[in-house]
C-alpha positions in Angstrom: 34.4 -39.4 -214.6 37.5 -41.0 -216.0 40.0 -43.2 -214.1 43.8 -43.0 -214.2 45.7 -46.2 -213.5 49.4 -46.2 -212.6 51.6 -49.2 -212.8 55.3 -49.7 -212.1 57.6 -51.2 -214.8 58.7 -54.7 -214.5 61.9 -55.7 -212.6 65.1 -54.1 -214.0 68.8 -55.1 -213.8 69.4 -52.3 -211.4 66.5 -53.4 -209.2 68.2 -56.7 -208.8 71.5 -55.0 -208.1 69.8 -52.7 -205.5 70.8 -49.5 -207.4 68.7 -46.4 -207.7 67.5 -46.1 -211.3 65.7 -42.8 -211.3 66.1 -41.1 -214.7 68.9 -43.5 -215.7 68.0 -46.3 -218.2 68.1 -49.8 -216.8 66.6 -52.6 -219.0 64.1 -55.1 -217.8 65.3 -58.5 -216.7 63.6 -61.7 -218.0 61.4 -61.6 -214.9 60.5 -58.0 -215.7 59.3 -58.9 -219.2 57.3 -61.8 -217.7 55.7 -59.3 -215.2 54.7 -57.0 -217.9 53.1 -59.8 -219.9 51.2 -60.9 -216.8 50.0 -57.4 -216.3 48.6 -57.3 -219.8 46.9 -60.7 -219.3 45.4 -59.5 -216.0 44.0 -56.3 -217.6 42.3 -58.5 -220.2 41.0 -61.1 -217.7 39.5 -58.4 -215.5 38.0 -56.5 -218.4 39.6 -53.2 -217.3 38.7 -50.5 -219.8 41.7 -48.4 -220.7 41.7 -45.9 -223.5 45.5 -45.3 -223.9 48.7 -46.3 -222.2 51.2 -43.4 -221.6 54.8 -44.3 -220.8 58.0 -42.5 -220.0 60.8 -42.5 -222.5 63.0 -44.8 -220.4 63.4 -48.3 -221.9 62.1 -50.1 -218.8 58.8 -48.2 -219.0 58.5 -48.5 -222.7 59.1 -52.2 -222.8 56.5 -52.7 -220.0 54.0 -50.6 -221.8 54.5 -52.2 -225.2 54.1 -55.7 -223.7 50.8 -54.6 -222.2 49.7 -52.9 -225.4 50.5 -55.9 -227.6 48.5 -58.2 -225.3 45.5 -56.0 -224.8 45.4 -54.0 -228.0 45.4 -50.7 -226.0 47.3 -48.0 -228.0 50.4 -46.8 -226.3 52.5 -43.7 -226.7 55.5 -42.1 -225.1 54.9 -39.1 -222.8 58.2 -37.4 -221.9 56.7 -35.6 -218.9 56.2 -39.0 -217.2 60.0 -39.5 -217.1 61.1 -40.8 -213.7 62.5 -38.5 -211.1 66.2 -37.6 -211.6 68.0 -38.4 -208.3 71.2 -36.6 -209.4 74.4 -37.9 -207.6 72.4 -40.8 -206.1 71.6 -42.5 -209.5 73.3 -45.9 -209.5 74.1 -45.8 -205.8 72.5 -48.3 -203.3 68.7 -47.9 -202.9 69.0 -48.4 -199.2 71.8 -45.9 -198.7 71.4 -43.8 -195.5 72.3 -40.5 -197.1 69.8 -41.0 -199.9 67.0 -41.9 -197.4 67.6 -38.6 -195.5 67.7 -36.6 -198.8 64.3 -38.1 -199.9 62.6 -36.8 -196.8 63.2 -33.2 -198.1 60.7 -32.4 -200.9 62.9 -29.5 -202.1 66.1 -31.5 -202.3 67.5 -31.6 -205.9 70.0 -34.4 -205.1 72.9 -32.4 -206.4 72.1 -32.4 -210.1 68.7 -34.0 -210.0 65.1 -32.7 -209.6 63.1 -32.0 -206.5 60.0 -33.9 -205.6 58.0 -30.7 -206.0 59.3 -30.3 -209.6 58.4 -33.9 -210.4 54.9 -33.5 -209.0 54.3 -30.3 -211.0 55.5 -32.0 -214.2 53.2 -35.0 -213.8 50.3 -32.9 -212.7 50.5 -30.8 -215.8 50.8 -33.9 -217.9 47.6 -35.4 -216.4 45.6 -32.2 -216.7 46.1 -32.0 -220.5 
């Protein structure tokens, strides 16, 4: 049976600024690039067998995936269905905002212009089943 590994992108500018990125592009910081390179080295060092790297179309995910791909030789391709959840009106607001924390507790909240957690789960599930 196959394995699916998930990893988070490296640190972004908005991570440092404590802003919600969601489906909004925020580039990697220098540390974020270093983290992606270290991930690639760790995959090699541990001999983890991976057939393909799938990444979302956002620049932070793409940059992370391409660093890992370059180091490991694992082919990488964009998969639009893996795009991060859209948090609507909360994108670019503080990650630790009280209103956002309450909204995240409701799996059917669309964040006024975003997408619900249920829609996100369905989108990713369909992607992984193909």
